[in-house]
C-alpha positions in Angstrom: 87.4 131.5 86.4 84.1 130.0 85.3 82.5 128.0 88.2 79.6 125.7 87.5 77.6 123.0 89.3 76.0 120.4 87.1 73.6 117.6 88.0 75.2 114.3 87.1 72.8 111.7 88.6 71.2 108.6 87.1 68.1 106.7 88.2 69.8 105.4 91.3 71.7 108.5 92.3 71.2 110.5 95.5 70.1 114.2 95.3 73.5 115.6 96.2 75.3 113.9 93.2 76.8 116.7 91.2 79.8 117.8 89.3 81.5 121.0 90.4 83.6 122.6 87.6 86.5 125.1 88.0 87.2 126.3 84.5 90.0 128.7 83.6 88.8 131.5 81.4 90.1 131.6 77.9 91.8 134.7 76.8 93.6 135.5 73.5 96.3 137.2 75.5 97.6 133.8 76.6 99.0 131.3 74.1 97.1 128.4 75.7 93.9 127.5 73.9 93.0 124.2 75.6 94.0 122.8 78.9 94.0 119.4 80.7 91.1 118.6 83.0 91.7 116.9 86.4 88.5 115.3 87.7 88.7 114.7 91.4 86.9 112.0 93.4 87.2 112.8 97.2 87.5 109.9 99.6 85.2 109.1 102.5 84.9 105.3 102.6 81.9 105.3 100.2 80.1 106.8 103.2 80.5 110.5 102.5 82.7 112.7 100.2 85.4 114.5 102.1 85.6 118.3 101.9 89.3 118.1 102.6 90.0 116.2 99.4 87.8 118.4 97.2 88.0 122.1 96.4 91.4 122.6 98.1 92.9 119.9 95.8 91.1 121.4 92.7 92.7 124.8 93.4 96.2 123.2 93.4 95.5 121.9 89.9 94.1 125.2 88.8 97.4 126.8 90.0 99.3 124.4 87.6 97.3 125.8 84.7 94.8 123.0 84.4 91.0 122.9 84.6 89.6 121.0 87.6 86.4 119.4 88.6 85.1 117.7 91.8 82.6 114.9 91.6 80.3 114.6 94.7 79.2 111.1 93.9 76.5 109.0 95.5 77.5 107.1 98.7 75.9 104.5 101.0 73.1 103.5 100.9 73.6 103.9 97.1 75.1 100.7 95.7 77.6 99.8 93.0 77.8 100.8 90.2 75.9 104.1 90.9 79.0 106.2 91.6 80.9 104.6 88.8 78.2 105.6 86.3 78.2 109.1 87.7 81.9 109.3 87.1 81.4 108.0 83.6 78.7 110.5 82.9 81.1 113.2 84.2 83.9 112.2 81.8 81.5 112.0 78.8 80.0 115.4 79.7 83.4 117.1 80.0 84.5 115.6 76.6 81.2 116.7 74.9 81.8 120.3 76.1 85.6 120.2 75.4 85.4 122.9 72.7 83.1 125.2 74.7 85.2 124.8 77.9 88.6 124.9 76.2 89.4 121.4 77.5 91.9 119.2 75.6 89.7 116.0 75.1 92.9 113.9 75.0 94.0 115.1 78.4 91.2 114.2 80.8 92.7 112.9 84.1 90.7 111.1 86.7 92.0 111.5 90.3 90.9 110.1 93.6 91.8 109.7 97.2 91.2 106.6 99.5 87.7 105.2 98.5 87.6 108.0 95.9 90.8 106.4 94.6 89.0 103.1 94.3 86.2 104.8 92.4 88.6 106.5 90.0 90.7 103.3 89.4 87.6 101.1 89.1 86.2 103.4 86.4 89.6 103.6 84.7 89.7 99.8 84.5 86.0 99.4 83.5 85.2 102.2 81.1 85.7 100.2 78.0 83.3 97.4 79.0 80.2 97.6 76.7 77.7 97.7 79.6 79.1 101.1 80.9 78.5 102.9 77.6 75.2 101.1 77.2 74.0 102.2 80.6 75.0 105.8 79.9 73.8 106.0 76.3 77.2 107.2 75.0 79.9 105.9 72.7 82.7 104.0 74.4 85.4 106.5 73.3 83.4 109.3 75.1 84.4 107.6 78.3 88.1 107.2 77.8 90.3 108.4 80.7 93.7 109.6 79.6 95.4 109.2 82.9 94.7 108.7 86.6 96.2 110.1 89.8 95.6 108.1 93.0 96.3 109.1 96.6 96.4 106.3 99.2 93.8 104.4 97.3 91.6 101.6 98.4 92.4 98.8 95.9 92.2 95.3 97.2 89.3 93.4 98.8 91.7 90.7 100.0 94.0 90.5 103.0 94.8 94.2 103.2 91.3 95.4 102.4 89.6 98.5 103.9 86.5 96.3 104.6 84.2 99.2 105.5 84.5 100.8 102.1 83.4 97.6 100.4 80.5 97.1 102.8 79.3 100.7 102.0 79.8 100.0 98.3 77.7 96.8 98.2 75.8 96.6 101.4 76.4 94.0 104.2 74.2 91.4 102.5 76.0 91.5 99.2 79.5 92.2 100.5 80.8 88.6 100.6 79.5 87.7 97.2 80.6 90.7 95.2 83.7 92.1 96.9 86.1 90.1 94.7 84.7 91.6 91.5 86.2 95.0 92.4 89.5 93.9 93.9 91.4 96.1 91.5 94.7 94.4 91.4 92.9 91.8 89.4 91.1 94.2 87.1 94.0 96.0 85.4 93.9 95.6 81.6 95.3 97.1 78.4 92.7 99.9 78.5 93.9 101.1 81.9 95.6 104.6 81.4 98.9 105.8 82.7 99.0 106.2 86.4 100.5 108.3 89.2 100.2 106.8 92.7 101.3 107.9 96.2 100.9 106.4 99.6 102.6 106.5 103.1 104.3 103.6 104.9 102.5 104.7 108.2 99.0 104.6 106.7 97.0 102.8 109.3 93.6 103.2 107.5 94.3 101.8 104.1 97.5 99.7 104.2 100.2 100.6 101.7 99.9 97.1 100.3 96.9 98.4 98.4 99.1 100.6 96.3 101.9 98.0 96.1 99.5 95.5 94.7 98.2 98.0 92.1 101.6 99.0 91.0 102.7 95.4 90.6 99.7 94.8 88.4 100.2 97.9 86.3 103.8 96.9 85.6 102.8 93.4 84.7 100.4 94.8 82.1 103.0 97.3 80.8 100.9 100.4 81.9 103.2 103.4 82.5 103.2 104.2 86.3 105.0 106.5 88.7 104.8 105.6 92.4 105.9 107.5 95.4 106.0 105.9 98.9 106.6 108.3 101.8 107.6 107.0 105.2 105.7 109.4 107.4 102.0 110.3 107.4 98.6 109.0 108.5 95.7 108.1 106.3 93.8 111.0 104.7 96.6 113.5 104.2 95.1 115.2 101.2 97.5 118.1 100.5 99.4 117.1 103.7 99.8 120.7 104.7 97.9 123.4 106.8 95.4 124.0 104.0 93.8 120.6 104.6 94.6 120.0 108.3 91.9 117.9 109.9 90.5 118.0 113.4 91.2 114.4 114.4 95.0 114.4 114.5 97.9 115.7 112.4 97.4 115.6 108.7 100.4 117.7 108.0 103.5 116.0 106.7 106.1 118.1 104.8 107.7 115.3 102.9 104.4 113.8 101.7 103.2 117.3 100.7 105.7 117.0 97.9 103.3 114.7 96.0 101.6 117.8 94.5 104.7 119.0 92.7 105.6 115.5 91.8 102.2 115.0 90.2 102.7 118.3 88.3 106.0 117.2 86.9 104.5 113.8 85.9 101.6 115.6 84.2 103.9 117.9 82.2 106.1 114.9 81.3 103.4 113.4 79.1 101.3 116.5 78.2 104.3 118.4 76.9 107.2 115.9 76.6 
């Protein structure tokens, strides 16, 4: 495996902003020449990036035969769209190195958990807007995400909002004026890629209505979507097993842990139909 850390910041980024790459080595002994890339945005309420939703998740996608990457994006007091532009730069960087890194440039998947899910989905609904490519100095098609995977994502700034995430994203003084612009159930468009979403009914941090609103919008716009709702499990499950067990209560839930294999089958369904 080829492990690399790459600086990914822009003029407003924090020093820790970086892209961590986990690249499978190419060998002529294996028939596979290029692989999908899964780019992971950990959660953390736009206040930090969770270790529990980073490398351990990347390793699961490596085990499926894919490349993986983790974006440690800028968080509060950095403001929108700093993290979104870091994610866009990461996608463009991966695509520009696709031949060198044996990445299939048509199989770049953006994944995210909780607030990282908001970042992933926000980018996947915004990437085609001219200002994004303009700010990054790239062509629009360099930014295209081919799919997204979301775990218990922050989506809405309305009734079921995770308010603290939006305050960290905009700052207290700008929160009221700007929050509606990134309520993502209203941002789905024809350039939004196919989507895999999972959530739990018992999530007390980010209510399941966030995912329900998103899925309804995706269906309304004829975007292919697979959605799994598990009954049991608190917020922040990550892999939902011992490998990502947290200190502040149980984050193990056998049924919800099935999302990993479900996502694998979903990936294979459109990569190799």
